[in-house]
N, C-alpha and C positions, 0 to 999 in steps of 0.2 A: 652502064658502069653502075649506077642502082640496079639495072635488072640481072647482073650477075651476082650483088652480094648480095639481093635479097633470096635466090636463089642458095646460095650456102648460108644464109642463113638456115631457111628450113629444109635443108639437107643435115646440117651438124643438129637440128631440132629432131629432127624424122631419126636420126642417125642415137641420140641421147635416150628418145623415147621407147624404140624398139631395142635397144640394145640392154634396158632397165627390165622389159614385158618378159626379153631371151633371163635373163639370169636371176632375178626372181623365180623363176616358174612359171610365170602367166601364160604362156607360149611354150608347150613340152616339148621335147624329142619328138620331129614327125612332122612337125604343123607346116603347111605349106602354106605360101605366105604370096597376096598376090599385089602388084602397083594397083590394079586401079582401086580397089578397096583398101587400100592402104592411104591412097591418097585423099578421099574421100575422108574417111574417117579422121586423118589430120587436117583437111582440109587446104591442102595442097597442090599441086601439078606433082607431075609423077616421072619427072624428070629428078627430084633433087627426095623422091623415094629410090626411084631408082638408086642412083650414085649414095647413098646410105645401107643398101640390102648388099648391095655391090663391098662397098666397104665394110660389113661384116662378114662378107663371106671370105675377104683381107684374113678378117681377123680369127676363121677358123668358127664361127659360131653358127653360118650357115652352109650348106651345100647349090651346089647350083645340079639343075637335076637336067633332064637330058633334056627337057622340053622348051629351056630357056631360063625357068623358074627358081625358085627359091624356097627352100625346106630347112627348119629349122633343125640343126646336126643333134645325133641323140648324142651323151655318153656314157660310157662306163665307168665304175671304180678303177678297173686297171689301166683306162685312160689316162686319170688321173696323176694316180701313184706312177706311172711309166714320165706321163712329158714332167713331174718336177725330177725326176729324175734326173731327167733329160737337162735340165735348167742347170740342174748340179754338176752333167760334166760340162757340160759350156761355162758356168763360173767358175767351175775349177781352170779350165782351160782360161778361162782369162787371171784366171792369179795367177798362174804359173807362169805366163807368157808373160806381166808386169814387172813377176819378180828375176826374172829373164834380161828383158830386156833393161829393165829400170824405168823409173817413173819420177818426174821433176820433183824438184822442193814445191811447188806450187800443187801438186794434186797429194805431197804429202800432208802441204797442213791444209788443205782442204777435209783431208780421212779426218787431221785433225779434230778441225771444224764441227763435222756430222758429228762424230765419236762422243764429244764432248756436246751436241746438241742431244742425244741422245742418253747421257748421263744426267741430266738437267732431268727427263723428263720422270728417271727412275726417284730423283732428289723430290720431286714436288707433292705436294702436302696428297692433292690425289692424283692414280696416273692415270695422264691422257690417252689413251692408244690413239688416237688419229695423229698426236703429235708422235706417237711412239712412228705410225704408219710412216709417219713425211718424210721422216727423215731415215727410216728403212730404209725407203724407194728409192731415197740420196745417195744412199752408203751401197748400194746392185749397183746405180747408175753408175756412179764413179768406179765400181770394182771394173765393170764393161769398159772403160771408158779408159782404165791403165793400159789397159790388153794392146791397148794404140794399134788393133785389129779391126778396120770398118769391116769388112766381112760377121764378125764373130760376134761383135755389136748389133750388127743385120740379125745375126740368127739370133740372140740373146732375147731381140724388142720383138720378134716372132713371136717365140715359143714365151715370153712373158705378157704379150696380151691378150693369154687365153682366159680366163677369166678366174682359174683355179691353180693358174701357174705363178700368177707375180708373187716374191716374196711375201708380201703384206697380204694374202690373198684370207687366212685363216684368222682375221686379228679380232675379228668384230663379233663374238661368240659373248655376250657381258654374262653371263652365267659362270663363266670357266675362265675371268678372268683373275681372281688369284692366281689358280693356279698356271695362266698363260702371263704371268707379269714371271715368276718365276725362271718358267720355260724362257723367259725373253732377256732372263736376268744371265743365264747360259751360252744363247745369240749375242749379245754386247761385246761378253769376253770372248767368244769365236770370231767376233767383228776385230777384238785389238790386234788378236792372235796373228788374222790373216794380215790384216795392213803392219806389223810387226815383220812377219816372214817376208811380207814382200819389200819392205824398205832392207830387210838382211841378205836380198836376190839367193832365197831360199825355195824354189819351183818348187819341188817336189813336196816339201812340208806345206808351202801356199795353197797348192792342187788340193792337197790329202785334205786342209780344214776347211777350205771354202767347199769341198763336195759333204765331209760331213754337215756341216751349216745346212745344207738342201736338205740332207737328210731328215734333221729336228725340222723340218716343217715335211714332210713326208710321216713319220712319226706323227705331228698334231694331226692330220685328215682323217690317218689310219683312225686314231681314237673316235671320231669323233666318226666314222660309216659304221664303225663297229657296235657303237653305242644304240639304243632308244632311237628316231626320229624324233622327238620331243627333243631331245638335246642339241637335234642340227635347228630348229627355229631357232631365226637371228642373224641364219651364213649365209646369205644370198649366193657365195661361193658356191654353196652346196645344190640348191637349188633346182643348179640344171642338169641333178641327177635324178631329178623323181621321176622321168620317163622311166630312165632306167635301172633301177633301183630292183 
């Protein structure tokens, strides 16, 4: 049992380390990863390294090679835009199903708690982007659960596992915080409107609002990608595009 726990801990450490290197741009697209070299560098056996690499392949950060190894996946700008668009379609469907099927009072109460939490971030003396990100992630997780569709929830989890598809992927650029806060205030009103449409069983409206909400994230990344590289510094979610820019 102790050996299994130690292997699991090593695999988790390898997973976190490698994921950070990929997202940070230290392992650009096309980089081949070798189990033996990584195991020696991290000071662990090949088994947890292999588990970590397999997990990163599931997260679509790595591609498997024909020879059985792994290579860091390259992402183009179009990949980012298309992925966010797909998230909007999936979340729009989740919102429509939630409205059509109806949700429990407990879920509506949970939504109210999350909305109050986000309101509290705006009311604080200093805007806490990390706190907003946590509440925002909870909102989107709840929206997926409201669909009452395990299949849809699984697909939303799969798409949001990509570094640039998460609802909070592009909230960490301190140089644009004032502009971001204005954008996020609008996003909060969209959150409120989506829940209102679900409560009132307005499927089409709920779906349209959720899809428009995702498009706001798309416009944010398009803004960052259309400006000088210096503006992108400090946004880890964009570092993965360095090899394909």
